[in-house]
All heavy atoms as a GROMACS GRO file, in nm:
protein
  601
    1VAL      N    1   2.787   6.381  -4.186
    1VAL     CA    2   2.747   6.286  -4.083
    1VAL      C    3   2.870   6.209  -4.041
    1VAL      O    4   2.944   6.157  -4.122
    1VAL     CB    5   2.640   6.188  -4.136
    1VAL    CG1    6   2.610   6.082  -4.035
    1VAL    CG2    7   2.516   6.264  -4.175
    2LEU      N    8   2.893   6.202  -3.912
    2LEU     CA    9   3.006   6.130  -3.856
    2LEU      C   10   2.956   6.000  -3.798
    2LEU      O   11   2.863   5.997  -3.719
    2LEU     CB   12   3.066   6.216  -3.744
    2LEU     CG   13   3.215   6.207  -3.717
    2LEU    CD1   14   3.296   6.221  -3.844
    2LEU    CD2   15   3.256   6.314  -3.620
    3LEU      N   16   3.014   5.890  -3.842
    3LEU     CA   17   2.974   5.760  -3.792
    3LEU      C   18   3.084   5.705  -3.702
    3LEU      O   19   3.201   5.716  -3.734
    3LEU     CB   20   2.949   5.663  -3.907
    3LEU     CG   21   2.838   5.701  -4.003
    3LEU    CD1   22   2.831   5.601  -4.116
    3LEU    CD2   23   2.705   5.705  -3.930
    4PHE      N   24   3.045   5.645  -3.593
    4PHE     CA   25   3.140   5.587  -3.500
    4PHE      C   26   3.115   5.438  -3.491
    4PHE      O   27   3.002   5.392  -3.497
    4PHE     CB   28   3.126   5.648  -3.360
    4PHE     CG   29   3.152   5.795  -3.357
    4PHE    CD1   30   3.047   5.884  -3.346
    4PHE    CD2   31   3.280   5.844  -3.365
    4PHE    CE1   32   3.069   6.021  -3.344
    4PHE    CE2   33   3.304   5.980  -3.362
    4PHE     CZ   34   3.199   6.068  -3.351
    5GLU      N   35   3.222   5.364  -3.472
    5GLU     CA   36   3.209   5.220  -3.454
    5GLU      C   37   3.265   5.187  -3.317
    5GLU      O   38   3.379   5.219  -3.287
    5GLU     CB   39   3.287   5.146  -3.562
    5GLU     CG   40   3.275   4.995  -3.548
    5GLU     CD   41   3.347   4.923  -3.660
    5GLU    OE1   42   3.365   4.983  -3.768
    5GLU    OE2   43   3.386   4.809  -3.638
    6ILE      N   44   3.184   5.126  -3.234
    6ILE     CA   45   3.227   5.089  -3.101
    6ILE      C   46   3.234   4.937  -3.096
    6ILE      O   47   3.146   4.871  -3.043
    6ILE     CB   48   3.133   5.145  -2.993
    6ILE    CG1   49   3.118   5.296  -3.010
    6ILE    CG2   50   3.186   5.113  -2.854
    6ILE    CD1   51   3.017   5.359  -2.917
    7ALA      N   52   3.337   4.882  -3.159
    7ALA     CA   53   3.348   4.737  -3.169
    7ALA      C   54   3.445   4.681  -3.065
    7ALA      O   55   3.416   4.582  -3.002
    7ALA     CB   56   3.392   4.699  -3.309
    8MET      N   57   3.559   4.742  -3.051
    8MET     CA   58   3.657   4.692  -2.956
    8MET      C   59   3.725   4.810  -2.889
    8MET      O   60   3.720   4.920  -2.939
    8MET     CB   61   3.758   4.600  -3.024
    8MET     CG   62   3.845   4.668  -3.126
    8MET     SD   63   3.979   4.566  -3.191
    8MET     CE   64   3.891   4.434  -3.268
    9SER      N   65   3.788   4.785  -2.779
    9SER     CA   66   3.846   4.895  -2.704
    9SER      C   67   3.989   4.928  -2.745
    9SER      O   68   4.043   5.028  -2.703
    9SER     CB   69   3.839   4.866  -2.555
    9SER     OG   70   3.910   4.748  -2.525
   10ILE      N   71   4.053   4.843  -2.827
   10ILE     CA   72   4.187   4.872  -2.876
   10ILE      C   73   4.176   4.922  -3.019
   10ILE      O   74   4.119   4.855  -3.105
   10ILE     CB   75   4.278   4.747  -2.871
   10ILE    CG1   76   4.289   4.692  -2.729
   10ILE    CG2   77   4.417   4.780  -2.928
   10ILE    CD1   78   4.355   4.787  -2.628
   11VAL      N   79   4.230   5.039  -3.045
   11VAL     CA   80   4.224   5.100  -3.178
   11VAL      C   81   4.365   5.106  -3.235
   11VAL      O   82   4.459   5.147  -3.167
   11VAL     CB   83   4.164   5.243  -3.170
   11VAL    CG1   84   4.162   5.309  -3.307
   11VAL    CG2   85   4.025   5.238  -3.110
   12ILE      N   86   4.378   5.063  -3.360
   12ILE     CA   87   4.508   5.063  -3.428
   12ILE      C   88   4.520   5.191  -3.508
   12ILE      O   89   4.436   5.222  -3.592
   12ILE     CB   90   4.519   4.940  -3.520
   12ILE    CG1   91   4.504   4.813  -3.438
   12ILE    CG2   92   4.652   4.941  -3.596
   12ILE    CD1   93   4.488   4.687  -3.520
   13GLN      N   94   4.626   5.266  -3.480
   13GLN     CA   95   4.648   5.394  -3.549
   13GLN      C   96   4.765   5.385  -3.647
   13GLN      O   97   4.848   5.474  -3.654
   13GLN     CB   98   4.672   5.504  -3.448
   13GLN     CG   99   4.551   5.533  -3.362
   13GLN     CD  100   4.567   5.660  -3.284
   13GLN    OE1  101   4.670   5.682  -3.221
   13GLN    NE2  102   4.466   5.745  -3.289
   14LEU      N  103   4.768   5.277  -3.722
   14LEU     CA  104   4.877   5.256  -3.816
   14LEU      C  105   4.877   5.362  -3.926
   14LEU      O  106   4.983   5.409  -3.966
   14LEU     CB  107   4.867   5.115  -3.877
   14LEU     CG  108   4.974   5.076  -3.976
   14LEU    CD1  109   5.114   5.090  -3.916
   14LEU    CD2  110   4.952   4.935  -4.025
   15ASP      N  111   4.760   5.403  -3.972
   15ASP     CA  112   4.753   5.503  -4.078
   15ASP      C  113   4.815   5.635  -4.034
   15ASP      O  114   4.881   5.703  -4.112
   15ASP     CB  115   4.610   5.523  -4.125
   15ASP     CG  116   4.511   5.552  -4.014
   15ASP    OD1  117   4.545   5.532  -3.896
   15ASP    OD2  118   4.398   5.594  -4.044
   16VAL      N  119   4.800   5.669  -3.906
   16VAL     CA  120   4.858   5.792  -3.854
   16VAL      C  121   5.011   5.785  -3.858
   16VAL      O  122   5.078   5.877  -3.904
   16VAL     CB  123   4.810   5.819  -3.709
   16VAL    CG1  124   4.883   5.937  -3.648
   16VAL    CG2  125   4.660   5.839  -3.706
   17MET      N  126   5.066   5.671  -3.813
   17MET     CA  127   5.212   5.656  -3.810
   17MET      C  128   5.268   5.650  -3.952
   17MET      O  129   5.376   5.706  -3.978
   17MET     CB  130   5.251   5.531  -3.731
   17MET     CG  131   5.399   5.519  -3.706
   17MET     SD  132   5.477   5.661  -3.622
   17MET     CE  133   5.392   5.660  -3.466
   18LEU      N  134   5.198   5.586  -4.044
   18LEU     CA  135   5.244   5.583  -4.183
   18LEU      C  136   5.251   5.725  -4.239
   18LEU      O  137   5.348   5.760  -4.308
   18LEU     CB  138   5.150   5.497  -4.269
   18LEU     CG  139   5.160   5.346  -4.250
   18LEU    CD1  140   5.045   5.276  -4.322
   18LEU    CD2  141   5.293   5.294  -4.300
   19ALA      N  142   5.151   5.805  -4.210
   19ALA     CA  143   5.151   5.944  -4.258
   19ALA      C  144   5.265   6.024  -4.194
   19ALA      O  145   5.334   6.099  -4.264
   19ALA     CB  146   5.017   6.010  -4.228
   20LEU      N  147   5.285   6.005  -4.064
   20LEU     CA  148   5.392   6.078  -3.996
   20LEU      C  149   5.530   6.042  -4.051
   20LEU      O  150   5.618   6.127  -4.062
   20LEU     CB  151   5.389   6.049  -3.846
   20LEU     CG  152   5.276   6.113  -3.766
   20LEU    CD1  153   5.275   6.060  -3.624
   20LEU    CD2  154   5.290   6.265  -3.766
   21ARG      N  155   5.547   5.914  -4.084
   21ARG     CA  156   5.676   5.866  -4.134
   21ARG      C  157   5.688   5.878  -4.286
   21ARG      O  158   5.793   5.847  -4.342
   21ARG     CB  159   5.697   5.719  -4.094
   21ARG     CG  160   5.702   5.695  -3.944
   21ARG     CD  161   5.827   5.756  -3.882
   21ARG     NE  162   5.848   5.708  -3.747
   21ARG     CZ  163   5.827   5.778  -3.637
   21ARG    NH1  164   5.781   5.901  -3.645
   21ARG    NH2  165   5.850   5.725  -3.518
   22LYS      N  166   5.578   5.921  -4.350
   22LYS     CA  167   5.574   5.935  -4.497
   22LYS      C  168   5.611   5.802  -4.565
   22LYS      O  169   5.692   5.798  -4.657
   22LYS     CB  170   5.664   6.048  -4.543
   22LYS     CG  171   5.619   6.184  -4.492
   22LYS     CD  172   5.707   6.295  -4.544
   22LYS     CE  173   5.648   6.429  -4.511
   22LYS     NZ  174   5.695   6.489  -4.391
   23VAL      N  175   5.548   5.695  -4.516
   23VAL     CA  176   5.570   5.560  -4.569
   23VAL      C  177   5.442   5.513  -4.636
   23VAL      O  178   5.333   5.532  -4.582
   23VAL     CB  179   5.610   5.464  -4.455
   23VAL    CG1  180   5.616   5.320  -4.503
   23VAL    CG2  181   5.744   5.505  -4.394
   24LYS      N  182   5.455   5.452  -4.752
   24LYS     CA  183   5.340   5.397  -4.823
   24LYS      C  184   5.308   5.259  -4.767
   24LYS      O  185   5.399   5.182  -4.732
   24LYS     CB  186   5.369   5.388  -4.972
   24LYS     CG  187   5.385   5.522  -5.038
   24LYS     CD  188   5.412   5.505  -5.185
   24LYS     CE  189   5.431   5.642  -5.250
   24LYS     NZ  190   5.462   5.632  -5.392
   25SER      N  191   5.180   5.227  -4.764
   25SER     CA  192   5.136   5.098  -4.715
   25SER      C  193   5.203   4.983  -4.789
   25SER      O  194   5.244   4.885  -4.728
   25SER     CB  195   4.985   5.084  -4.728
   25SER     OG  196   4.919   5.174  -4.644
   26LYS      N  197   5.214   4.995  -4.920
   26LYS     CA  198   5.272   4.885  -4.998
   26LYS      C  199   5.419   4.864  -4.964
   26LYS      O  200   5.466   4.751  -4.966
   26LYS     CB  201   5.251   4.905  -5.148
   26LYS     CG  202   5.333   5.014  -5.212
   26LYS     CD  203   5.308   5.016  -5.363
   26LYS     CE  204   5.424   5.081  -5.433
   26LYS     NZ  205   5.417   5.062  -5.578
   27ASP      N  206   5.490   4.971  -4.932
   27ASP     CA  207   5.631   4.957  -4.893
   27ASP      C  208   5.644   4.886  -4.758
   27ASP      O  209   5.730   4.801  -4.740
   27ASP     CB  210   5.699   5.094  -4.888
   27ASP     CG  211   5.708   5.159  -5.026
   27ASP    OD1  212   5.708   5.087  -5.128
   27ASP    OD2  213   5.714   5.284  -5.030
   28LEU      N  214   5.556   4.924  -4.664
   28LEU     CA  215   5.557   4.858  -4.533
   28LEU      C  216   5.522   4.711  -4.547
   28LEU      O  217   5.589   4.625  -4.491
   28LEU     CB  218   5.461   4.927  -4.436
   28LEU     CG  219   5.446   4.860  -4.300
   28LEU    CD1  220   5.578   4.855  -4.225
   28LEU    CD2  221   5.340   4.931  -4.217
   29ALA      N  222   5.417   4.682  -4.623
   29ALA     CA  223   5.374   4.544  -4.642
   29ALA      C  224   5.488   4.459  -4.699
   29ALA      O  225   5.514   4.348  -4.651
   29ALA     CB  226   5.252   4.538  -4.733
   30ALA      N  227   5.556   4.510  -4.800
   30ALA     CA  228   5.666   4.436  -4.862
   30ALA      C  229   5.780   4.416  -4.763
   30ALA      O  230   5.840   4.309  -4.756
   30ALA     CB  231   5.715   4.510  -4.986
   31ALA      N  232   5.809   4.519  -4.684
   31ALA     CA  233   5.921   4.512  -4.591
   31ALA      C  234   5.899   4.412  -4.478
   31ALA      O  235   5.993   4.349  -4.430
   31ALA     CB  236   5.949   4.651  -4.533
   32ILE      N  237   5.773   4.399  -4.433
   32ILE     CA  238   5.748   4.310  -4.319
   32ILE      C  239   5.691   4.175  -4.361
   32ILE      O  240   5.668   4.088  -4.278
   32ILE     CB  241   5.657   4.376  -4.213
   32ILE    CG1  242   5.517   4.402  -4.268
   32ILE    CG2  243   5.721   4.504  -4.161
   32ILE    CD1  244   5.417   4.447  -4.163
   33GLY      N  245   5.668   4.157  -4.491
   33GLY     CA  246   5.628   4.027  -4.541
   33GLY      C  247   5.482   3.991  -4.523
   33GLY      O  248   5.450   3.875  -4.499
   34ILE      N  249   5.392   4.090  -4.533
   34ILE     CA  250   5.249   4.059  -4.533
   34ILE      C  251   5.188   4.118  -4.659
   34ILE      O  252   5.247   4.205  -4.723
   34ILE     CB  253   5.176   4.111  -4.406
   34ILE    CG1  254   5.175   4.263  -4.397
   34ILE    CG2  255   5.235   4.049  -4.281
   34ILE    CD1  256   5.088   4.316  -4.285
   35THR      N  257   5.069   4.073  -4.693
   35THR     CA  258   5.005   4.124  -4.814
   35THR      C  259   4.950   4.264  -4.789
   35THR      O  260   4.922   4.302  -4.674
   35THR     CB  261   4.888   4.033  -4.857
   35THR    OG1  262   4.785   4.039  -4.758
   35THR    CG2  263   4.934   3.889  -4.878
   36GLU      N  264   4.936   4.338  -4.897
   36GLU     CA  265   4.877   4.471  -4.886
   36GLU      C  266   4.734   4.462  -4.836
   36GLU      O  267   4.688   4.549  -4.762
   36GLU     CB  268   4.882   4.543  -5.020
   36GLU     CG  269   5.022   4.583  -5.062
   36GLU     CD  270   5.025   4.655  -5.195
   36GLU    OE1  271   4.951   4.755  -5.211
   36GLU    OE2  272   5.099   4.610  -5.285
   37ALA      N  273   4.664   4.355  -4.875
   37ALA     CA  274   4.525   4.336  -4.830
   37ALA      C  275   4.520   4.318  -4.678
   37ALA      O  276   4.435   4.377  -4.610
   37ALA     CB  277   4.463   4.216  -4.900
   38ASN      N  278   4.610   4.236  -4.624
   38ASN     CA  279   4.612   4.217  -4.478
   38ASN      C  280   4.653   4.344  -4.405
   38ASN      O  281   4.600   4.373  -4.297
   38ASN     CB  282   4.704   4.101  -4.441
   38ASN     CG  283   4.641   3.966  -4.465
   38ASN    OD1  284   4.519   3.956  -4.476
   38ASN    ND2  285   4.723   3.863  -4.476
   39LEU      N  286   4.746   4.419  -4.462
   39LEU     CA  287   4.785   4.545  -4.400
   39LEU      C  288   4.668   4.643  -4.401
   39LEU      O  289   4.646   4.714  -4.304
   39LEU     CB  290   4.906   4.605  -4.471
   39LEU     CG  291   4.964   4.730  -4.405
   39LEU    CD1  292   5.014   4.699  -4.265
   39LEU    CD2  293   5.075   4.789  -4.488
   40SER      N  294   4.592   4.643  -4.509
   40SER     CA  295   4.474   4.729  -4.518
   40SER      C  296   4.372   4.693  -4.410
   40SER      O  297   4.316   4.783  -4.345
   40SER     CB  298   4.411   4.717  -4.656
   40SER     OG  299   4.294   4.797  -4.664
   41LEU      N  300   4.348   4.565  -4.390
   41LEU     CA  301   4.256   4.521  -4.284
   41LEU      C  302   4.307   4.565  -4.148
   41LEU      O  303   4.228   4.608  -4.062
   41LEU     CB  304   4.240   4.369  -4.288
   41LEU     CG  305   4.164   4.313  -4.408
   41LEU    CD1  306   4.171   4.161  -4.408
   41LEU    CD2  307   4.020   4.360  -4.408
   42LEU      N  308   4.437   4.556  -4.127
   42LEU     CA  309   4.497   4.599  -4.000
   42LEU      C  310   4.478   4.749  -3.980
   42LEU      O  311   4.437   4.794  -3.873
   42LEU     CB  312   4.646   4.563  -4.000
   42LEU     CG  313   4.725   4.595  -3.876
   42LEU    CD1  314   4.670   4.518  -3.756
   42LEU    CD2  315   4.871   4.559  -3.896
   43LYS      N  316   4.502   4.827  -4.085
   43LYS     CA  317   4.485   4.972  -4.077
   43LYS      C  318   4.341   5.011  -4.045
   43LYS      O  319   4.316   5.108  -3.975
   43LYS     CB  320   4.526   5.039  -4.208
   43LYS     CG  321   4.674   5.050  -4.229
   43LYS     CD  322   4.712   5.105  -4.365
   43LYS     CE  323   4.629   5.217  -4.412
   43LYS     NZ  324   4.669   5.270  -4.544
   44GLN      N  325   4.246   4.933  -4.097
   44GLN     CA  326   4.105   4.962  -4.076
   44GLN      C  327   4.053   4.909  -3.943
   44GLN      O  328   3.938   4.935  -3.906
   44GLN     CB  329   4.022   4.900  -4.189
   44GLN     CG  330   4.051   4.959  -4.325
   44GLN     CD  331   3.978   4.881  -4.433
   44GLN    OE1  332   3.861   4.850  -4.420
   44GLN    NE2  333   4.048   4.848  -4.540
   45GLY      N  334   4.137   4.837  -3.871
   45GLY     CA  335   4.094   4.781  -3.743
   45GLY      C  336   4.000   4.663  -3.758
   45GLY      O  337   3.924   4.632  -3.667
   46LYS      N  338   4.006   4.597  -3.872
   46LYS     CA  339   3.915   4.485  -3.899
   46LYS      C  340   3.980   4.350  -3.870
   46LYS      O  341   3.945   4.251  -3.931
   46LYS     CB  342   3.867   4.490  -4.044
   46LYS     CG  343   3.780   4.610  -4.072
   46LYS     CD  344   3.725   4.607  -4.212
   46LYS     CE  345   3.632   4.725  -4.233
   46LYS     NZ  346   3.571   4.724  -4.364
   47VAL      N  347   4.074   4.348  -3.780
   47VAL     CA  348   4.138   4.223  -3.740
   47VAL      C  349   4.108   4.197  -3.594
   47VAL      O  350   4.087   4.289  -3.516
   47VAL     CB  351   4.291   4.226  -3.764
   47VAL    CG1  352   4.323   4.238  -3.912
   47VAL    CG2  353   4.357   4.337  -3.686
   48LYS      N  354   4.102   4.070  -3.558
   48LYS     CA  355   4.073   4.032  -3.420
   48LYS      C  356   4.200   4.010  -3.340
   48LYS      O  357   4.198   4.005  -3.219
   48LYS     CB  358   3.989   3.904  -3.417
   48LYS     CG  359   3.854   3.920  -3.480
   48LYS     CD  360   3.764   4.002  -3.395
   48LYS     CE  361   3.626   4.012  -3.458
   48LYS     NZ  362   3.546   4.114  -3.400
   49GLY      N  363   4.312   3.995  -3.410
   49GLY     CA  364   4.438   3.969  -3.342
   49GLY      C  365   4.555   4.018  -3.425
   49GLY      O  366   4.542   4.045  -3.545
   50LEU      N  367   4.668   4.027  -3.360
   50LEU     CA  368   4.790   4.074  -3.424
   50LEU      C  369   4.906   3.999  -3.362
   50LEU      O  370   4.923   4.002  -3.239
   50LEU     CB  371   4.804   4.226  -3.403
   50LEU     CG  372   4.931   4.294  -3.449
   50LEU    CD1  373   4.947   4.283  -3.601
   50LEU    CD2  374   4.928   4.441  -3.410
   51ARG      N  375   4.984   3.932  -3.443
   51ARG     CA  376   5.100   3.860  -3.391
   51ARG      C  377   5.203   3.962  -3.340
   51ARG      O  378   5.225   4.066  -3.402
   51ARG     CB  379   5.164   3.775  -3.501
   51ARG     CG  380   5.082   3.657  -3.542
   51ARG     CD  381   5.153   3.584  -3.655
   51ARG     NE  382   5.071   3.476  -3.703
   51ARG     CZ  383   5.094   3.348  -3.675
   51ARG    NH1  384   5.199   3.315  -3.602
   51ARG    NH2  385   5.014   3.256  -3.722
   52LEU      N  386   5.264   3.927  -3.229
   52LEU     CA  387   5.366   4.016  -3.174
   52LEU      C  388   5.483   4.031  -3.269
   52LEU      O  389   5.543   4.139  -3.277
   52LEU     CB  390   5.413   3.966  -3.038
   52LEU     CG  391   5.308   3.974  -2.927
   52LEU    CD1  392   5.365   3.916  -2.797
   52LEU    CD2  393   5.261   4.116  -2.905
   53ALA      N  394   5.514   3.927  -3.344
   53ALA     CA  395   5.623   3.936  -3.443
   53ALA      C  396   5.589   4.039  -3.551
   53ALA      O  397   5.677   4.113  -3.597
   53ALA     CB  398   5.649   3.799  -3.505
   54THR      N  399   5.462   4.044  -3.592
   54THR     CA  400   5.420   4.143  -3.691
   54THR      C  401   5.426   4.283  -3.633
   54THR      O  402   5.475   4.376  -3.698
   54THR     CB  403   5.277   4.111  -3.741
   54THR    OG1  404   5.275   3.978  -3.794
   54THR    CG2  405   5.232   4.211  -3.846
   55LEU      N  406   5.377   4.299  -3.511
   55LEU     CA  407   5.383   4.429  -3.444
   55LEU      C  408   5.528   4.474  -3.429
   55LEU      O  409   5.560   4.591  -3.454
   55LEU     CB  410   5.314   4.421  -3.308
   55LEU     CG  411   5.312   4.548  -3.225
   55LEU    CD1  412   5.240   4.661  -3.298
   55LEU    CD2  413   5.244   4.522  -3.090
   56ASP      N  414   5.616   4.382  -3.392
   56ASP     CA  415   5.758   4.414  -3.378
   56ASP      C  416   5.818   4.458  -3.512
   56ASP      O  417   5.891   4.558  -3.517
   56ASP     CB  418   5.834   4.293  -3.323
   56ASP     CG  419   5.981   4.323  -3.302
   56ASP    OD1  420   6.013   4.422  -3.232
   56ASP    OD2  421   6.065   4.248  -3.356
   57ALA      N  422   5.784   4.388  -3.619
   57ALA     CA  423   5.836   4.424  -3.752
   57ALA      C  424   5.786   4.562  -3.796
   57ALA      O  425   5.863   4.640  -3.852
   57ALA     CB  426   5.795   4.317  -3.853
   58ILE      N  427   5.660   4.590  -3.769
   58ILE     CA  428   5.605   4.722  -3.803
   58ILE      C  429   5.678   4.830  -3.725
   58ILE      O  430   5.720   4.932  -3.781
   58ILE     CB  431   5.454   4.727  -3.774
   58ILE    CG1  432   5.377   4.637  -3.871
   58ILE    CG2  433   5.402   4.872  -3.784
   58ILE    CD1  434   5.231   4.617  -3.836
   59CYS      N  435   5.695   4.808  -3.596
   59CYS     CA  436   5.762   4.907  -3.511
   59CYS      C  437   5.907   4.928  -3.554
   59CYS      O  438   5.957   5.041  -3.555
   59CYS     CB  439   5.756   4.866  -3.365
   59CYS     SG  440   5.590   4.882  -3.294
   60GLU      N  441   5.974   4.818  -3.590
   60GLU     CA  442   6.113   4.831  -3.633
   60GLU      C  443   6.122   4.912  -3.762
   60GLU      O  444   6.203   5.003  -3.774
   60GLU     CB  445   6.175   4.693  -3.654
   60GLU     CG  446   6.322   4.702  -3.692
   60GLU     CD  447   6.390   4.566  -3.697
   60GLU    OE1  448   6.339   4.470  -3.638
   60GLU    OE2  449   6.496   4.558  -3.762
   61TYR      N  450   6.035   4.881  -3.858
   61TYR     CA  451   6.038   4.951  -3.987
   61TYR      C  452   6.002   5.098  -3.972
   61TYR      O  453   6.063   5.185  -4.035
   61TYR     CB  454   5.944   4.883  -4.087
   61TYR     CG  455   5.959   4.935  -4.227
   61TYR    CD1  456   6.060   4.890  -4.311
   61TYR    CD2  457   5.872   5.033  -4.276
   61TYR    CE1  458   6.074   4.938  -4.439
   61TYR    CE2  459   5.885   5.082  -4.405
   61TYR     CZ  460   5.986   5.035  -4.486
   61TYR     OH  461   6.000   5.084  -4.613
   62LEU      N  462   5.904   5.128  -3.888
   62LEU     CA  463   5.858   5.266  -3.871
   62LEU      C  464   5.932   5.341  -3.760
   62LEU      O  465   5.904   5.458  -3.736
   62LEU     CB  466   5.707   5.268  -3.843
   62LEU     CG  467   5.618   5.218  -3.956
   62LEU    CD1  468   5.472   5.220  -3.912
   62LEU    CD2  469   5.637   5.302  -4.082
   63ASN      N  470   6.024   5.271  -3.692
   63ASN     CA  471   6.101   5.330  -3.584
   63ASN      C  472   6.007   5.393  -3.479
   63ASN      O  473   6.013   5.512  -3.450
   63ASN     CB  474   6.200   5.434  -3.637
   63ASN     CG  475   6.298   5.478  -3.529
   63ASN    OD1  476   6.329   5.403  -3.437
   63ASN    ND2  477   6.346   5.600  -3.540
   64CYS      N  478   5.919   5.308  -3.427
   64CYS     CA  479   5.823   5.356  -3.327
   64CYS      C  480   5.803   5.248  -3.221
   64CYS      O  481   5.862   5.141  -3.228
   64CYS     CB  482   5.690   5.391  -3.393
   64CYS     SG  483   5.600   5.252  -3.464
   65GLN      N  484   5.721   5.278  -3.124
   65GLN     CA  485   5.688   5.185  -3.016
   65GLN      C  486   5.544   5.135  -3.036
   65GLN      O  487   5.463   5.203  -3.097
   65GLN     CB  488   5.698   5.257  -2.880
   65GLN     CG  489   5.839   5.301  -2.843
   65GLN     CD  490   5.929   5.182  -2.819
   65GLN    OE1  491   5.890   5.086  -2.754
   65GLN    NE2  492   6.050   5.188  -2.872
   66PRO      N  493   5.513   5.017  -2.981
   66PRO     CA  494   5.376   4.967  -2.992
   66PRO      C  495   5.270   5.067  -2.944
   66PRO      O  496   5.163   5.078  -3.004
   66PRO     CB  497   5.376   4.841  -2.905
   66PRO     CG  498   5.517   4.793  -2.911
   66PRO     CD  499   5.600   4.920  -2.915
   67GLY      N  500   5.302   5.142  -2.842
   67GLY     CA  501   5.209   5.242  -2.790
   67GLY      C  502   5.183   5.356  -2.887
   67GLY      O  503   5.085   5.430  -2.872
   68ASP      N  504   5.269   5.372  -2.987
   68ASP     CA  505   5.246   5.473  -3.090
   68ASP      C  506   5.139   5.426  -3.189
   68ASP      O  507   5.079   5.508  -3.259
   68ASP     CB  508   5.374   5.502  -3.168
   68ASP     CG  509   5.484   5.562  -3.082
   68ASP    OD1  510   5.451   5.634  -2.984
   68ASP    OD2  511   5.602   5.535  -3.109
   69LEU      N  512   5.118   5.295  -3.194
   69LEU     CA  513   5.025   5.236  -3.290
   69LEU      C  514   4.893   5.193  -3.229
   69LEU      O  515   4.792   5.185  -3.299
   69LEU     CB  516   5.089   5.113  -3.356
   69LEU     CG  517   5.219   5.138  -3.432
   69LEU    CD1  518   5.280   5.006  -3.475
   69LEU    CD2  519   5.193   5.227  -3.552
   70LEU      N  520   4.893   5.160  -3.100
   70LEU     CA  521   4.776   5.105  -3.035
   70LEU      C  522   4.729   5.197  -2.923
   70LEU      O  523   4.810   5.241  -2.841
   70LEU     CB  524   4.807   4.968  -2.974
   70LEU     CG  525   4.866   4.863  -3.067
   70LEU    CD1  526   4.909   4.741  -2.989
   70LEU    CD2  527   4.766   4.826  -3.174
   71ILE      N  528   4.600   5.228  -2.923
   71ILE     CA  529   4.544   5.304  -2.812
   71ILE      C  530   4.422   5.230  -2.760
   71ILE      O  531   4.357   5.157  -2.833
   71ILE     CB  532   4.507   5.449  -2.852
   71ILE    CG1  533   4.400   5.451  -2.960
   71ILE    CG2  534   4.629   5.528  -2.894
   71ILE    CD1  535   4.336   5.587  -2.980
   72ARG      N  536   4.394   5.249  -2.635
   72ARG     CA  537   4.276   5.189  -2.574
   72ARG      C  538   4.170   5.297  -2.556
   72ARG      O  539   4.196   5.402  -2.496
   72ARG     CB  540   4.308   5.127  -2.440
   72ARG     CG  541   4.188   5.058  -2.380
   72ARG     CD  542   4.220   4.994  -2.245
   72ARG     NE  543   4.102   4.929  -2.194
   72ARG     CZ  544   4.002   4.993  -2.132
   72ARG    NH1  545   4.006   5.122  -2.115
   72ARG    NH2  546   3.897   4.926  -2.089
   73VAL      N  547   4.053   5.270  -2.610
   73VAL     CA  548   3.940   5.362  -2.596
   73VAL      C  549   3.847   5.303  -2.491
   73VAL      O  550   3.804   5.189  -2.506
   73VAL     CB  551   3.866   5.379  -2.731
   73VAL    CG1  552   3.745   5.468  -2.713
   73VAL    CG2  553   3.960   5.434  -2.837
   74PRO      N  554   3.818   5.377  -2.386
   74PRO     CA  555   3.726   5.324  -2.284
   74PRO      C  556   3.593   5.280  -2.342
   74PRO      O  557   3.544   5.341  -2.437
   74PRO     CB  558   3.709   5.442  -2.188
   74PRO     CG  559   3.833   5.525  -2.207
   74PRO     CD  560   3.867   5.509  -2.352
   75GLU      N  561   3.539   5.173  -2.288
   75GLU     CA  562   3.413   5.117  -2.337
   75GLU      C  563   3.304   5.221  -2.340
   75GLU      O  564   3.287   5.300  -2.248
   75GLU     CB  565   3.371   5.001  -2.247
   75GLU     CG  566   3.257   4.920  -2.302
   75GLU     CD  567   3.229   4.797  -2.218
   75GLU    OE1  568   3.324   4.736  -2.168
   75GLU    OE2  569   3.111   4.765  -2.202
   76GLY      N  570   3.231   5.224  -2.450
   76GLY     CA  571   3.121   5.318  -2.466
   76GLY      C  572   3.158   5.449  -2.533
   76GLY      O  573   3.072   5.526  -2.568
   77GLU      N  574   3.288   5.474  -2.548
   77GLU     CA  575   3.332   5.596  -2.616
   77GLU      C  576   3.355   5.566  -2.763
   77GLU      O  577   3.397   5.455  -2.797
   77GLU     CB  578   3.460   5.651  -2.553
   77GLU     CG  579   3.438   5.709  -2.414
   77GLU     CD  580   3.561   5.780  -2.362
   77GLU    OE1  581   3.652   5.812  -2.441
   77GLU    OE2  582   3.566   5.802  -2.240
   78PRO      N  583   3.330   5.661  -2.850
   78PRO     CA  584   3.352   5.638  -2.994
   78PRO      C  585   3.499   5.622  -3.026
   78PRO      O  586   3.583   5.691  -2.970
   78PRO     CB  587   3.293   5.761  -3.061
   78PRO     CG  588   3.283   5.864  -2.955
   78PRO     CD  589   3.277   5.793  -2.823
   79ALA      N  590   3.530   5.531  -3.118
   79ALA     CA  591   3.667   5.512  -3.165
   79ALA      C  592   3.688   5.606  -3.283
   79ALA      O  593   3.648   5.577  -3.394
   79ALA     CB  594   3.688   5.368  -3.207
   80VAL      N  595   3.745   5.720  -3.258
   80VAL     CA  596   3.762   5.823  -3.361
   80VAL      C  597   3.896   5.807  -3.428
   80VAL      O  598   3.993   5.782  -3.369
   80VAL     CB  599   3.751   5.964  -3.301
   80VAL    CG1  600   3.763   6.069  -3.408
   80VAL    CG2  601   3.620   5.979  -3.228
   0.00000   0.00000   0.00000
């Protein structure tokens, strides 16, 4: 059974970039100065906001662009 959550139109794909870069969550959390718990919430999309400084630090550490981490899903479509 596949479950979809249609909560917000911006989806964070941090887990995808971590896998592509072969980086562990705990290493990223330590490098950018946030807790592993907060990083986990971010990866799960359970946050309502994201500081630009945090996004910048993530992008710098992972050598990526914000668009590599954030996608917009049109309203009514499942966030897969």
